[in-house]
C-alpha positions in Angstrom: 40.1 19.2 -29.1 39.9 21.3 -26.0 36.8 23.4 -25.1 37.3 27.0 -26.2 35.6 29.9 -24.5 33.2 30.1 -27.5 32.5 26.4 -27.2 31.7 26.8 -23.5 29.5 29.8 -24.1 27.5 27.8 -26.6 27.1 24.9 -24.2 26.1 27.2 -21.4 23.6 29.1 -23.5 22.0 25.8 -24.5 21.8 24.7 -20.9 20.2 27.9 -19.7 17.7 28.0 -22.5 16.7 24.4 -21.7 16.2 25.1 -18.0 14.2 28.2 -18.6 12.0 26.8 -21.4 9.6 25.1 -19.0 8.6 28.0 -16.8 8.6 30.6 -19.6 6.6 28.2 -21.8 4.1 27.8 -18.9 3.8 31.6 -18.7 3.0 31.7 -22.4 0.4 28.9 -22.2 -1.2 30.5 -19.1 -1.6 33.8 -20.9 -3.3 32.1 -23.9 -5.7 30.3 -21.5 -6.4 33.5 -19.7 -7.3 35.2 -22.9 -10.0 32.6 -23.7 -11.2 31.7 -20.2 -14.4 33.3 -19.0 -15.1 31.4 -15.8 -14.0 33.4 -12.8 -12.8 30.5 -10.7 -10.7 29.1 -13.6 -9.2 32.6 -14.3 -8.2 32.8 -10.7 -6.5 29.4 -11.0 -4.7 30.4 -14.2 -3.5 33.6 -12.5 -2.1 31.4 -9.7 -0.2 29.2 -12.2 1.1 32.3 -13.9 2.4 33.6 -10.6 4.1 30.3 -9.9 5.7 30.2 -13.3 6.9 33.8 -13.0 8.4 33.1 -9.6 10.2 29.9 -10.9 11.6 31.9 -13.8 12.9 34.7 -11.5 14.4 32.1 -9.1 16.3 30.3 -11.9 17.5 33.5 -13.4 18.8 34.7 -10.0 20.6 31.4 -9.5 22.1 31.3 -13.0 23.3 34.9 -12.8 25.3 34.0 -9.6 26.4 30.5 -10.6 27.4 31.3 -14.2 27.4 35.1 -14.6 28.9 38.2 -13.1 26.5 38.8 -10.2 28.0 40.6 -7.2 29.8 43.3 -9.1 33.5 43.4 -10.1 35.0 42.5 -6.7 37.0 39.3 -6.2 34.8 38.1 -3.3 31.1 37.7 -2.5 28.9 37.1 0.5 28.0 33.3 0.4 24.7 34.1 1.9 23.7 35.3 -1.6 24.4 31.8 -2.8 22.3 30.4 0.0 19.3 32.6 -0.9 19.6 31.7 -4.6 19.7 27.9 -3.8 16.7 28.3 -1.4 14.8 29.9 -4.3 15.6 27.1 -6.6 14.5 24.5 -4.0 11.0 26.0 -3.8 10.1 23.7 -6.7 11.8 20.8 -5.0 9.7 20.5 -1.9 11.0 17.1 -0.9 14.6 18.4 -0.6 15.7 19.9 2.8 18.7 22.3 2.8 21.4 22.3 5.5 23.8 25.2 5.3 27.3 24.9 7.0 29.1 27.9 5.6 30.4 30.3 8.2 32.8 32.5 6.2 31.3 36.0 5.6 33.0 36.3 2.2 34.3 33.8 -0.3 36.1 34.1 -3.7 33.7 34.3 -6.6 35.2 31.2 -8.2 34.6 29.3 -5.0 31.0 30.4 -4.8 30.5 29.3 -8.5 31.9 25.9 -7.7 29.7 25.6 -4.6 26.6 26.5 -6.5 27.2 24.3 -9.5 27.9 21.4 -7.3 24.7 22.1 -5.5 22.8 22.2 -8.8 24.3 18.8 -9.8 23.4 17.4 -6.4 19.8 18.6 -6.6 19.4 16.8 -9.9 20.8 13.6 -8.4 18.2 13.6 -5.6 15.6 11.9 -7.8 13.1 11.2 -4.9 14.1 14.1 -2.6 16.1 13.9 0.6 18.6 16.2 2.2 21.2 18.6 0.7 24.0 19.7 3.1 26.4 22.3 1.9 29.6 23.2 3.7 32.7 25.3 3.0 35.7 26.5 5.0 38.9 28.3 4.5 42.1 27.0 6.0 45.8 27.3 5.2 45.2 29.3 2.0 42.8 26.8 0.6 39.0 26.5 0.5 37.4 23.2 1.0 33.8 22.7 -0.3 31.7 19.7 0.5 28.1 18.9 -0.8 26.5 15.9 0.7 23.2 14.5 -0.4 21.1 11.7 1.2 17.9 10.2 -0.1 16.1 7.0 -1.1 17.4 7.2 -4.7 20.5 8.9 -5.9 21.3 9.0 -9.6 24.4 10.9 -11.0 24.8 10.9 -14.8 28.1 9.2 -15.7 28.9 12.1 -18.0 28.7 14.6 -15.1 30.8 12.4 -12.9 33.5 12.0 -15.7 33.4 15.8 -16.4 33.7 16.8 -12.7 36.6 14.4 -12.1 38.6 14.5 -15.3 37.2 17.1 -17.7 36.4 16.1 -21.3 37.2 17.1 -24.9 34.6 19.2 -26.6 33.1 16.2 -28.3 32.4 14.6 -24.9 30.7 17.6 -23.3 27.0 18.3 -23.7 25.0 21.3 -22.5 23.8 19.2 -19.6 27.4 19.0 -18.4 28.2 22.7 -18.7 28.0 23.2 -14.9 30.2 20.2 -14.3 32.8 21.5 -16.9 32.8 24.9 -15.2 33.5 23.3 -11.8 36.3 21.2 -13.3 37.8 24.2 -15.1 37.7 26.6 -12.2 39.2 24.1 -9.7 41.9 22.8 -12.2 43.0 26.4 -13.0 43.9 26.8 -9.3 45.6 23.5 -8.9 42.8 22.0 -7.0 40.8 18.8 -7.3 37.2 17.5 -7.4 36.1 14.3 -5.8 32.8 12.5 -6.2 32.0 9.5 -4.0 30.0 6.5 -5.1 26.5 6.3 -3.6 26.6 4.2 -0.4 23.7 3.7 2.0 21.8 6.4 0.3 24.6 9.0 0.7 26.8 10.7 -1.9 29.5 13.4 -1.3 30.9 16.0 -3.8 34.1 17.7 -2.7 36.3 20.4 -4.1 39.5 22.2 -3.0 40.8 25.4 -4.5 42.9 28.4 -3.6 41.4 30.8 -1.1 
């Protein structure tokens, strides 16, 4: 059975709730501690933790709004620097990952930006012990080519994500964890493009996608 828009909305909502549960839960726990704590030094530390959780929540919301939502207005294109800022915000909590940005176009189609950001999110999760994340994109001959390369001491890509990126899946085979991968596959396939995922070799893995400019 194919994934309907309602099915995908359910998958995506589940994924977003899962990812936001940790920082929002930390905010709630911090507020409870703050209400009971009398020691000045401990209260200051709790306030620091609350600030960190609030920043993490805001960074994730900004990223998700651009990667999955309608950020950037109703135009057909968007400045890819917005994607870079959102990815950098997400990486604040991944201090062992270094970002390399190789996108020179001043504007990109929104669908291409969503593909780029969701590939970046999948790549970040695959960098189990940190490393480098290099993101590149260029337009040529009416097509956009996107490449996301990761390098690190340990790279782990869930087989479900690999299968969904490359081939898509029936609804029974797609879980909330693979919502971003399904979005990438759907956006690229709708424009007659393709997605490629290399096998890890010498600590390097590459995600590639081509779609109409």
